[in-house]
MMTF fields as JSON, N, C-alpha, C and O atoms, coordinates in Angstrom:
{
  "mmtfVersion": "1.0.0",
  "mmtfProducer": "UNKNOWN",
  "numBonds": 291,
  "numAtoms": 292,
  "numGroups": 73,
  "numChains": 1,
  "numModels": 1,
  "chainsPerModel": [1],
  "groupsPerChain": [73],
  "chainIdList": ["A"],
  "bondAtomList": [4, 2, 8, 6, 12, 10, 16, 14, 20, 18, 24, 22, 28, 26, 32, 30, 36, 34, 40, 38, 44, 42, 48, 46, 52, 50, 56, 54, 60, 58, 64, 62, 68, 66, 72, 70, 76, 74, 80, 78, 84, 82, 88, 86, 92, 90, 96, 94, 100, 98, 104, 102, 108, 106, 112, 110, 116, 114, 120, 118, 124, 122, 128, 126, 132, 130, 136, 134, 140, 138, 144, 142, 148, 146, 152, 150, 156, 154, 160, 158, 164, 162, 168, 166, 172, 170, 176, 174, 180, 178, 184, 182, 188, 186, 192, 190, 196, 194, 200, 198, 204, 202, 208, 206, 212, 210, 216, 214, 220, 218, 224, 222, 228, 226, 232, 230, 236, 234, 240, 238, 244, 242, 248, 246, 252, 250, 256, 254, 260, 258, 264, 262, 268, 266, 272, 270, 276, 274, 280, 278, 284, 282, 288, 286],
  "bondOrderList": [1, 1, 1, 1, 1, 1, 1, 1, 1, 1, 1, 1, 1, 1, 1, 1, 1, 1, 1, 1, 1, 1, 1, 1, 1, 1, 1, 1, 1, 1, 1, 1, 1, 1, 1, 1, 1, 1, 1, 1, 1, 1, 1, 1, 1, 1, 1, 1, 1, 1, 1, 1, 1, 1, 1, 1, 1, 1, 1, 1, 1, 1, 1, 1, 1, 1, 1, 1, 1, 1, 1, 1],
  "groupList": [{"groupName": "MET", "atomNameList": ["N", "CA", "C", "O"], "elementList": ["N", "C", "C", "O"], "formalChargeList": [0, 0, 0, 0], "bondAtomList": [1, 0, 2, 1, 3, 2], "bondOrderList": [1, 1, 2], "singleLetterCode": "M", "chemCompType": "L-PEPTIDE LINKING"}, {"groupName": "GLN", "atomNameList": ["N", "CA", "C", "O"], "elementList": ["N", "C", "C", "O"], "formalChargeList": [0, 0, 0, 0], "bondAtomList": [1, 0, 2, 1, 3, 2], "bondOrderList": [1, 1, 2], "singleLetterCode": "Q", "chemCompType": "L-PEPTIDE LINKING"}, {"groupName": "LYS", "atomNameList": ["N", "CA", "C", "O"], "elementList": ["N", "C", "C", "O"], "formalChargeList": [0, 0, 0, 0], "bondAtomList": [1, 0, 2, 1, 3, 2], "bondOrderList": [1, 1, 2], "singleLetterCode": "K", "chemCompType": "L-PEPTIDE LINKING"}, {"groupName": "ARG", "atomNameList": ["N", "CA", "C", "O"], "elementList": ["N", "C", "C", "O"], "formalChargeList": [0, 0, 0, 0], "bondAtomList": [1, 0, 2, 1, 3, 2], "bondOrderList": [1, 1, 2], "singleLetterCode": "R", "chemCompType": "L-PEPTIDE LINKING"}, {"groupName": "GLY", "atomNameList": ["N", "CA", "C", "O"], "elementList": ["N", "C", "C", "O"], "formalChargeList": [0, 0, 0, 0], "bondAtomList": [1, 0, 2, 1, 3, 2], "bondOrderList": [1, 1, 2], "singleLetterCode": "G", "chemCompType": "PEPTIDE LINKING"}, {"groupName": "ILE", "atomNameList": ["N", "CA", "C", "O"], "elementList": ["N", "C", "C", "O"], "formalChargeList": [0, 0, 0, 0], "bondAtomList": [1, 0, 2, 1, 3, 2], "bondOrderList": [1, 1, 2], "singleLetterCode": "I", "chemCompType": "L-PEPTIDE LINKING"}, {"groupName": "PRO", "atomNameList": ["N", "CA", "C", "O"], "elementList": ["N", "C", "C", "O"], "formalChargeList": [0, 0, 0, 0], "bondAtomList": [1, 0, 2, 1, 3, 2], "bondOrderList": [1, 1, 2], "singleLetterCode": "P", "chemCompType": "L-PEPTIDE LINKING"}, {"groupName": "THR", "atomNameList": ["N", "CA", "C", "O"], "elementList": ["N", "C", "C", "O"], "formalChargeList": [0, 0, 0, 0], "bondAtomList": [1, 0, 2, 1, 3, 2], "bondOrderList": [1, 1, 2], "singleLetterCode": "T", "chemCompType": "L-PEPTIDE LINKING"}, {"groupName": "VAL", "atomNameList": ["N", "CA", "C", "O"], "elementList": ["N", "C", "C", "O"], "formalChargeList": [0, 0, 0, 0], "bondAtomList": [1, 0, 2, 1, 3, 2], "bondOrderList": [1, 1, 2], "singleLetterCode": "V", "chemCompType": "L-PEPTIDE LINKING"}, {"groupName": "GLU", "atomNameList": ["N", "CA", "C", "O"], "elementList": ["N", "C", "C", "O"], "formalChargeList": [0, 0, 0, 0], "bondAtomList": [1, 0, 2, 1, 3, 2], "bondOrderList": [1, 1, 2], "singleLetterCode": "E", "chemCompType": "L-PEPTIDE LINKING"}, {"groupName": "PHE", "atomNameList": ["N", "CA", "C", "O"], "elementList": ["N", "C", "C", "O"], "formalChargeList": [0, 0, 0, 0], "bondAtomList": [1, 0, 2, 1, 3, 2], "bondOrderList": [1, 1, 2], "singleLetterCode": "F", "chemCompType": "L-PEPTIDE LINKING"}, {"groupName": "SER", "atomNameList": ["N", "CA", "C", "O"], "elementList": ["N", "C", "C", "O"], "formalChargeList": [0, 0, 0, 0], "bondAtomList": [1, 0, 2, 1, 3, 2], "bondOrderList": [1, 1, 2], "singleLetterCode": "S", "chemCompType": "L-PEPTIDE LINKING"}, {"groupName": "LEU", "atomNameList": ["N", "CA", "C", "O"], "elementList": ["N", "C", "C", "O"], "formalChargeList": [0, 0, 0, 0], "bondAtomList": [1, 0, 2, 1, 3, 2], "bondOrderList": [1, 1, 2], "singleLetterCode": "L", "chemCompType": "L-PEPTIDE LINKING"}, {"groupName": "ALA", "atomNameList": ["N", "CA", "C", "O"], "elementList": ["N", "C", "C", "O"], "formalChargeList": [0, 0, 0, 0], "bondAtomList": [1, 0, 2, 1, 3, 2], "bondOrderList": [1, 1, 2], "singleLetterCode": "A", "chemCompType": "L-PEPTIDE LINKING"}, {"groupName": "TYR", "atomNameList": ["N", "CA", "C", "O"], "elementList": ["N", "C", "C", "O"], "formalChargeList": [0, 0, 0, 0], "bondAtomList": [1, 0, 2, 1, 3, 2], "bondOrderList": [1, 1, 2], "singleLetterCode": "Y", "chemCompType": "L-PEPTIDE LINKING"}, {"groupName": "ASP", "atomNameList": ["N", "CA", "C", "O"], "elementList": ["N", "C", "C", "O"], "formalChargeList": [0, 0, 0, 0], "bondAtomList": [1, 0, 2, 1, 3, 2], "bondOrderList": [1, 1, 2], "singleLetterCode": "D", "chemCompType": "L-PEPTIDE LINKING"}, {"groupName": "HIS", "atomNameList": ["N", "CA", "C", "O"], "elementList": ["N", "C", "C", "O"], "formalChargeList": [0, 0, 0, 0], "bondAtomList": [1, 0, 2, 1, 3, 2], "bondOrderList": [1, 1, 2], "singleLetterCode": "H", "chemCompType": "L-PEPTIDE LINKING"}, {"groupName": "CYS", "atomNameList": ["N", "CA", "C", "O"], "elementList": ["N", "C", "C", "O"], "formalChargeList": [0, 0, 0, 0], "bondAtomList": [1, 0, 2, 1, 3, 2], "bondOrderList": [1, 1, 2], "singleLetterCode": "C", "chemCompType": "L-PEPTIDE LINKING"}],
  "groupTypeList": [0, 1, 2, 3, 4, 5, 6, 7, 8, 7, 8, 8, 7, 9, 2, 10, 8, 11, 12, 13, 2, 13, 11, 13, 3, 13, 12, 4, 14, 6, 15, 12, 6, 12, 8, 8, 8, 6, 16, 6, 10, 9, 7, 12, 6, 3, 9, 3, 12, 3, 9, 12, 13, 9, 1, 2, 8, 9, 9, 17, 5, 13, 3, 8, 17, 9, 13, 13, 8, 13, 13, 16, 16],
  "groupIdList": [1, 2, 3, 4, 5, 6, 7, 8, 9, 10, 11, 12, 13, 14, 15, 16, 17, 18, 19, 20, 21, 22, 23, 24, 25, 26, 27, 28, 29, 30, 31, 32, 33, 34, 35, 36, 37, 38, 39, 40, 41, 42, 43, 44, 45, 46, 47, 48, 49, 50, 51, 52, 53, 54, 55, 56, 57, 58, 59, 60, 61, 62, 63, 64, 65, 66, 67, 68, 69, 70, 71, 72, 73],
  "secStructList": [7, 6, 6, 6, 6, 7, 7, 7, 7, 7, 3, 3, 3, 4, 4, 4, 2, 2, 2, 2, 2, 2, 2, 2, 2, 2, 6, 6, 7, 6, 6, 7, 7, 7, 3, 3, 3, 7, 6, 6, 6, 6, 1, 1, 7, 1, 6, 6, 2, 2, 2, 2, 2, 2, 2, 2, 2, 2, 2, 2, 2, 2, 6, 6, 6, 6, 6, 6, 2, 2, 2, 2, 7],
  "xCoordList": [-8.629, -9.469, -8.138, -8.413, -7.098, -6.262, -6.621, -6.346, -7.534, -7.203, -8.622, -8.78, -10.23, -10.534, -10.699, -11.605, -9.526, -8.821, -8.905, -8.432, -9.735, -9.99, -7.673, -7.01, -7.234, -6.245, -6.367, -7.054, -5.665, -5.095, -4.964, -5.017, -4.265, -2.933, -2.836, -3.695, -2.11, -1.958, -0.492, 0.64, -1.323, -1.152, -0.704, -1.321, 1.078, 1.898, 2.344, 2.104, 2.754, 3.518, 5.027, 5.532, 5.826, 7.181, 7.647, 7.712, 7.918, 8.547, 7.917, 8.4, 6.944, 5.959, 6.742, 6.592, 7.39, 7.454, 7.759, 7.128, 9.39, 9.3, 8.896, 9.448, 7.393, 7.031, 6.435, 6.635, 5.169, 5.113, 5.021, 4.532, 6.022, 7.26, 6.808, 5.878, 7.444, 7.629, 5.976, 5.479, 5.303, 3.688, 3.628, 3.95, 3.2, 3.417, 3.436, 2.706, 4.851, 5.714, 5.047, 4.146, 5.307, 4.795, 2.881, 2.519, 2.309, 1.252, 0.939, -0.205, 1.904, 2.125, 1.525, 0.941, 1.474, 2.376, 2.875, 2.322, 4.166, 5.273, 5.638, 6.585, 4.497, 4.386, 3.006, 2.86, 1.854, 1.774, 1.848, 2.241, 1.26, 1.73, 1.508, 0.631, 2.102, 2.259, 2.971, 4.086, 1.716, 1.551, 2.389, 2.248, 3.301, 4.338, 3.424, 3.285, 3.185, 2.582, 3.559, 3.758, 4.456, 4.901, 4.55, 3.402, 5.792, 5.333, 6.006, 7.204, 5.036, 4.243, 3.145, 3.265, 2.055, 1.295, -0.006, -0.802, -0.692, -1.277, -1.28, -2.208, 0.218, 0.758, 1.332, 2.475, 1.104, 0.834, -0.27, -1.406, -0.316, -0.792, -2.059, -1.994, -3.234, -4.788, -4.366, -5.231, -3.246, -3.465, -1.906, -1.251, -1.578, 0.029, -0.826, -0.939, -1.31, -2.228, -3.476, -3.414, -4.564, -4.65, -4.515, -5.323, -3.103, -2.622, -1.869, -1.808, -1.489, -0.683, -1.804, -1.606, -2.886, -3.897, -3.892, -3.676, -4.217, -4.498, -3.026, -2.96, -2.472, -1.167, -1.584, -2.031, -1.211, -1.641, -2.216, -1.879, -3.804, -5.378, -4.51, -4.456, -4.181, -3.825, -2.878, -3.117, -1.305, -0.625, -1.623, -1.946, -2.079, -3.813, -3.651, -2.653, -4.691, -5.522, -4.371, -4.372, -3.268, -2.467, -1.778, -1.585, -1.592, -1.174, -2.114, -1.81, -3.277, -4.287, -4.624, -4.948, -4.514, -4.154, -3.814, -4.219, -3.034, -1.403, -2.078, -2.215, -2.342, -2.347, -3.051, -2.396, -5.046, -5.411, -5.021, -5.659, -4.003, -3.776, -2.932, -2.915, -2.522, -1.27, -2.028, -1.206, -3.504, -3.636, -3.532, -2.932, -4.395, -5.27, -3.869, -3.883, -3.222, -2.312, -1.534, -0.491],
  "yCoordList": [-6.322, -7.545, -7.67, -8.173, -7.407, -7.46, -7.25, -7.749, -6.085, -4.335, -5.047, -4.815, -6.313, -6.488, -7.662, -7.943, -8.422, -9.489, -10.626, -11.631, -10.553, -11.625, -12.005, -11.248, -13.121, -13.451, -13.688, -14.693, -12.957, -12.345, -12.481, -13.662, -12.581, -13.173, -12.267, -12.496, -11.458, -10.912, -11.825, -12.165, -11.947, -12.083, -11.328, -10.78, -11.63, -10.747, -10.891, -12.023, -10.331, -10.551, -10.227, -9.104, -11.763, -11.618, -9.874, -9.163, -9.268, -7.931, -7.387, -6.275, -7.128, -6.265, -6.876, -6.139, -8.11, -8.374, -7.257, -6.827, -6.867, -5.51, -4.576, -3.644, -4.423, -3.286, -3.503, -3.005, -5.162, -5.087, -5.388, -4.911, -6.715, -5.77, -4.693, -4.676, -3.957, -2.038, -1.764, -1.247, -2.326, -1.426, -1.925, -1.071, -3.319, -4.279, -4.035, -4.204, -3.531, -2.881, -1.477, -1.444, -0.503, 0.082, 0.822, 1.879, -0.336, -0.176, -1.073, -1.221, -1.556, -2.509, -3.738, -4.076, -4.447, -5.289, -6.534, -7.479, -6.523, -6.616, -8.548, -9.2, -8.675, -10.185, -11.323, -12.545, -9.725, -10.379, -10.864, -10.287, -12.692, -13.365, -13.563, -14.154, -13.181, -13.214, -14.306, -14.825, -14.468, -15.611, -14.542, -13.32, -15.292, -14.456, -16.016, -17.237, -15.326, -15.086, -14.515, -13.304, -15.451, -15.554, -14.11, -13.885, -12.786, -11.536, -11.538, -11.795, -11.19, -11.12, -12.302, -12.627, -13.277, -13.884, -12.945, -13.466, -12.325, -13.15, -13.193, -13.449, -12.839, -13.468, -14.45, -14.432, -15.838, -17.13, -18.008, -17.633, -18.692, -19.568, -19.785, -19.625, -20.311, -20.667, -22.051, -22.306, -23.093, -23.797, -23.413, -22.872, -23.458, -22.275, -21.582, -21.438, -21.276, -20.116, -21.17, -21.247, -21.932, -23.619, -24.324, -25.172, -24.269, -24.943, -24.157, -24.828, -23.066, -22.359, -21.371, -20.862, -21.235, -21.219, -21.897, -21.365, -23.541, -24.491, -24.736, -24.844, -24.737, -24.033, -22.807, -22.717, -22.096, -21.3, -20.657, -19.939, -21.435, -21.744, -22.635, -22.268, -23.433, -24.229, -23.674, -23.9, -22.636, -22.161, -21.047, -21.237, -19.675, -19.231, -20.133, -20.126, -20.861, -21.884, -21.602, -20.445, -22.472, -22.804, -21.522, -21.573, -20.631, -19.666, -18.385, -17.364, -18.909, -17.858, -18.879, -18.284, -21.146, -21.805, -21.365, -21.556, -20.733, -20.62, -18.945, -18.656, -18.238, -16.225, -17.446, -17.66, -18.249, -18.027, -18.671, -18.463, -19.319, -20.394, -19.684, -19.964, -18.998, -17.359, -16.24, -15.591, -15.673, -15.417, -15.573, -14.883, -17.009, -17.941, -17.675, -17.461, -17.74, -18.462, -17.021, -17.23],
  "zCoordList": [-2.69, -2.06, -1.102, -0.012, -1.23, -0.321, 1.007, 2.098, 0.444, 2.265, 2.878, 4.077, 1.91, 2.846, 3.617, 4.403, 3.228, 3.573, 3.13, 3.661, 1.754, 0.322, -0.236, -0.946, 0.322, -0.882, -1.112, -0.929, -2.618, -3.772, -4.122, -3.778, -6.093, -6.548, -7.799, -8.651, -8.021, -9.364, -10.313, -9.968, -11.664, -12.793, -14.158, -15.072, -13.771, -14.09, -15.505, -15.925, -16.127, -17.315, -17.371, -17.388, -17.402, -17.125, -17.524, -16.521, -18.686, -18.703, -17.621, -17.835, -16.184, -15.833, -13.806, -12.832, -13.73, -12.496, -11.42, -10.454, -12.168, -10.871, -10.856, -10.271, -11.712, -11.726, -9.912, -8.803, -10.913, -10.351, -8.466, -7.441, -9.046, -7.273, -6.486, -5.681, -6.759, -6.358, -6.019, -5.019, -7.273, -7.215, -5.319, -4.493, -4.862, -4.55, -2.521, -1.544, -2.896, -1.753, -1.557, -0.718, -2.102, -2.669, -1.835, -1.318, -2.127, -1.009, 0.311, 0.742, 0.803, 1.29, 1.168, 2.197, 0.345, -0.036, -0.16, -0.722, 0.49, -0.643, 0.095, 0.537, -0.131, 0.095, -0.939, -0.921, -2.096, -2.4, -3.449, -4.463, -3.317, -4.558, -6.566, -7.194, -6.802, -7.701, -8.607, -8.559, -9.579, -10.813, -12.09, -12.058, -13.229, -13.706, -15.312, -15.229, -16.099, -17.539, -18.58, -18.491, -19.937, -21.155, -21.604, -21.985, -21.573, -22.148, -23.708, -23.824, -25.103, -24.678, -24.639, -25.821, -24.084, -24.226, -25.451, -24.671, -26.271, -26.689, -27.801, -28.569, -28.084, -29.815, -29.356, -29.813, -28.305, -28.076, -29.275, -28.989, -30.094, -31.077, -29.353, -28.134, -30.608, -29.718, -28.947, -28.109, -28.958, -28.257, -27.592, -28.483, -27.063, -26.123, -25.022, -23.805, -26.125, -24.609, -23.732, -22.505, -24.517, -23.438, -23.04, -22.665, -22.921, -22.817, -21.216, -20.186, -21.255, -20.016, -19.226, -18.122, -19.95, -19.243, -18.081, -16.993, -18.316, -18.12, -16.862, -15.637, -17.49, -16.21, -15.084, -13.941, -15.995, -14.45, -13.419, -12.478, -14.176, -13.481, -11.698, -10.524, -12.189, -11.043, -10.131, -8.945, -10.539, -9.785, -8.872, -7.699, -9.828, -9.322, -8.056, -7.335, -7.888, -7.164, -6.22, -5.801, -5.729, -5.399, -4.191, -2.977, -5.043, -4.17, -3.526, -2.91, -3.938, -3.321, -1.935, -0.908, -1.876, -0.927, 0.029, 1.176, -0.357, 0.606, 1.179, 2.367, 0.286, 0.787, 2.384, 3.405, 1.974, 2.608, 4.406, 5.437, 4.239, 4.605, 6.157, 7.356, 5.563, 5.931, 6.668, 7.315, 6.851, 6.647, 7.647, 8.47, 7.851, 9.626, 10.758, 11.97, 10.216, 10.51, 11.701, 12.321]
}
């Protein structure tokens, strides 16, 4: 999507942040926005997952909006 000019955010667990950054750089997207979630998140209690999702969706929206503004400048 990034290649098509559509602002993108990648959700990644804490364990894979370095790999995600390296991969983004290698693919030509050194500034690709990342939203980091705990690792492993699938073992979190359902209520904590809901809280985390609510927090991170706001972060995802903010990061995509920032990327959209940056792309138009």
